C-alpha positions as a printed Julia matrix, in Angstrom:
207×3 Matrix{Float64}:
 -60.65  -10.37  -22.08
 -59.42   -6.81  -21.57
 -56.86   -7.96  -19.02
 -55.5   -10.64  -21.32
 -54.96   -7.98  -23.98
 -52.6    -6.08  -21.68
 -48.91   -6.79  -22.41
 -48.11   -7.31  -18.73
 -50.74  -10.03  -18.31
 -49.56  -11.73  -21.5
 -46.15  -12.21  -19.87
 -47.53  -14.09  -16.86
 -47.2   -17.88  -16.61
 -50.52  -19.68  -17.31
 -50.65  -20.98  -13.73
 -50.42  -17.41  -12.4
 -53.2   -16.25  -14.7
 -55.48  -19.07  -13.61
 -54.87  -18.38   -9.92
 -55.2   -14.63  -10.44
 -58.63  -14.89  -12.06
 -59.77  -17.25   -9.32
 -58.75  -14.8    -6.61
 -60.11  -11.6    -8.17
 -63.22  -10.6    -6.23
 -66.05   -8.54   -7.73
 -67.43   -5.48   -5.93
 -70.27   -3.16   -6.98
 -69.77    0.58   -6.56
 -71.99    3.64   -6.83
 -71.24    7.05   -8.28
 -69.38    9.09   -5.67
 -67.97    6.1    -3.79
 -64.36    6.52   -2.66
 -62.6     3.26   -3.49
 -59.14    4.37   -2.35
 -58.54    7.12    0.19
 -55.29    9.12    0.25
 -53.17    8.4     3.32
 -54.55    4.93    4.01
 -52.52    1.74    3.78
 -52.6    -0.14    0.49
 -54.71   -3.29    0.65
 -56.02   -4.06   -2.84
 -55.18   -3.78   -6.54
 -58.21   -2.82   -8.65
 -59.4    -3.45  -12.22
 -62.37   -1.55  -13.62
 -64.97   -3.82  -15.25
 -67.7    -1.2   -15.65
 -67.8     2.52  -14.91
 -65.29    5.33  -14.62
 -63.25    6.72  -11.72
 -61.07    9.75  -11.05
 -57.66    9.66   -9.36
 -56.94   12.86   -7.42
 -54.25   14.05   -5.01
 -54.92   16.47   -2.17
 -51.84   18.58   -1.53
 -51.32   21.9     0.21
 -54.22   23.38   -1.72
 -57.8    22.68   -0.63
 -58.6    21.9    -4.27
 -57.72   18.29   -5.25
 -55.36   17.84   -8.2
 -56.9    15.5   -10.76
 -54.21   13.07  -11.92
 -56.09   10.68  -14.17
 -59.47    9.33  -15.23
 -59.86    5.57  -15.74
 -62.45    3.39  -17.47
 -63.16   -0.27  -18.22
 -60.0    -2.39  -18.45
 -57.85    0.12  -16.56
 -56.03   -0.83  -13.36
 -55.13    1.22  -10.3
 -53.91    0.91   -6.73
 -50.57   -0.77   -7.48
 -48.26    2.02   -6.28
 -48.87    1.68   -2.54
 -48.68   -2.12   -2.76
 -45.33   -2.17   -4.55
 -43.69    0.72   -2.68
 -45.07   -0.25    0.73
 -46.2     3.32    1.35
 -49.57    4.94    2.19
 -51.92    5.74   -0.68
 -50.75    9.0    -2.29
 -54.06    9.74   -4.01
 -57.76    8.96   -3.77
 -59.88    7.07   -6.31
 -63.51    8.18   -6.55
 -66.16    6.69   -8.83
 -67.57    9.1   -11.38
 -70.29    6.61  -12.32
 -71.76    3.44  -10.89
 -69.92    0.31  -11.92
 -68.2    -2.95  -11.06
 -64.6    -3.52  -10.02
 -62.39   -6.56   -9.6
 -59.94   -6.41   -6.71
 -56.92   -8.49   -5.77
 -55.58   -8.66   -2.21
 -52.08   -7.37   -1.58
 -50.48  -10.77   -0.93
 -51.99  -12.22   -4.11
 -50.9    -9.18   -6.12
 -47.31   -9.56   -4.95
 -47.19  -13.32   -5.53
 -49.07  -13.65   -8.81
 -48.59  -10.35  -10.62
 -45.8    -8.09   -9.41
 -42.95  -10.49   -8.64
 -43.22  -12.46  -11.92
 -42.99   -9.21  -13.91
 -40.21   -7.55  -11.91
 -36.73   -7.69  -13.43
 -33.9    -6.55  -11.15
 -30.42   -5.81  -12.5
 -27.26   -5.26  -10.5
 -25.21   -2.15  -11.25
 -22.58   -3.89  -13.38
 -25.12   -5.72  -15.57
 -27.26   -2.62  -15.97
 -24.27   -0.43  -16.85
 -23.1    -2.95  -19.44
 -26.48   -2.82  -21.18
 -26.46    0.98  -21.11
 -22.92    1.04  -22.54
 -24.0    -1.36  -25.3
 -26.8     1.01  -26.3
 -29.62   -1.47  -25.66
 -30.81    0.23  -22.48
 -30.75    3.58  -20.74
 -31.32    4.97  -17.27
 -34.81    6.26  -16.43
 -34.63    8.24  -13.18
 -38.12    8.48  -11.65
 -37.22   10.74   -8.73
 -38.34   14.34   -8.33
 -36.4    16.98  -10.32
 -34.82   18.33   -7.12
 -33.48   14.87   -6.26
 -32.27   14.36   -9.8
 -30.43   17.67   -9.86
 -28.64   16.8    -6.61
 -26.96   13.87   -8.37
 -27.76   11.25  -11.0
 -26.26    8.62  -13.27
 -24.65    9.96  -16.45
 -27.04   10.0   -19.38
 -30.16    9.53  -17.26
 -33.56   10.75  -18.38
 -35.56   12.27  -15.54
 -39.26   11.4   -15.62
 -40.86   11.69  -12.16
 -43.09    8.78  -11.21
 -46.18   10.97  -10.88
 -45.86   11.93  -14.57
 -45.06    8.48  -15.87
 -48.59    7.52  -16.91
 -48.9    10.72  -18.95
 -45.44   10.6   -20.55
 -44.83    6.85  -21.01
 -45.69    7.04  -24.71
 -42.71    9.36  -25.3
 -40.16    6.75  -24.17
 -37.96    4.82  -26.59
 -39.57    1.38  -26.99
 -36.48    0.03  -28.74
 -34.4     0.16  -25.57
 -34.8    -1.31  -22.11
 -35.84    1.28  -19.54
 -33.75    0.7   -16.39
 -35.76    2.49  -13.72
 -33.81    4.21  -10.97
 -34.62    5.9    -7.65
 -32.95    6.15   -4.26
 -34.16    2.87   -2.72
 -35.69    1.0    -5.65
 -39.28    1.35   -4.44
 -40.43    4.02   -6.85
 -38.42    2.35   -9.6
 -40.34   -0.89   -9.03
 -43.64    0.96   -9.39
 -42.4     2.58  -12.6
 -41.29   -0.76  -14.05
 -44.73   -2.24  -13.33
 -46.53    0.68  -14.97
 -44.3     0.44  -18.04
 -44.84   -3.32  -18.29
 -48.59   -2.68  -18.35
 -48.0    -0.52  -21.41
 -45.83   -3.03  -23.22
 -42.56   -1.18  -22.58
 -39.55   -3.28  -21.54
 -38.38   -2.19  -18.11
 -36.11   -3.31  -15.3
 -35.12   -1.97  -11.87
 -31.66   -1.08  -10.59
 -31.38   -3.51   -7.67
 -31.05   -1.72   -4.34
 -31.52    1.7    -5.91
 -28.87    4.39   -6.01
 -28.16    4.0    -2.3
 -27.58    0.28   -2.55
 -25.66    0.25   -5.82
């Protein structure tokens, strides 16, 4: 029920929803269990049924940086699957609980691809010029400062979950990065929050 209330799941074709719920597997977890470990390859997308977990990143400091805390109905683990990169944070259970998980191939086929809207440069620019869309650059500030599309808003991917509510819901968010990988993650996260989003096909390098 919680999943069906999410805007992203409401946009899926009925056949995808049926297959998705059939392929979601249930796992039981204990407090302190590490569900996702930073640096490992992405294998599953997770939905919390019961319990709470903490997402933390271990950087140069020995003290992990807490990025988010999730509870029932929340999803995590999509970034590594979409971007094709190692996990950039760990997910540890704060309480005992139950999770649903979806294998990478099923996630790509049933959930990510149906939601992903790619626009070529000319089409995207036309929508920006018409005032119905704008550029959302999800690269790091240093990358953004080295060069960006005119009128772009810079909101790094790692801050997107925290700042998504500040975005203009009346306009399409055309997510931009160098290759399109981070932009695809951003578009998925925005779709989960009911914000219209698309990806600049090929990224800045390919456009």
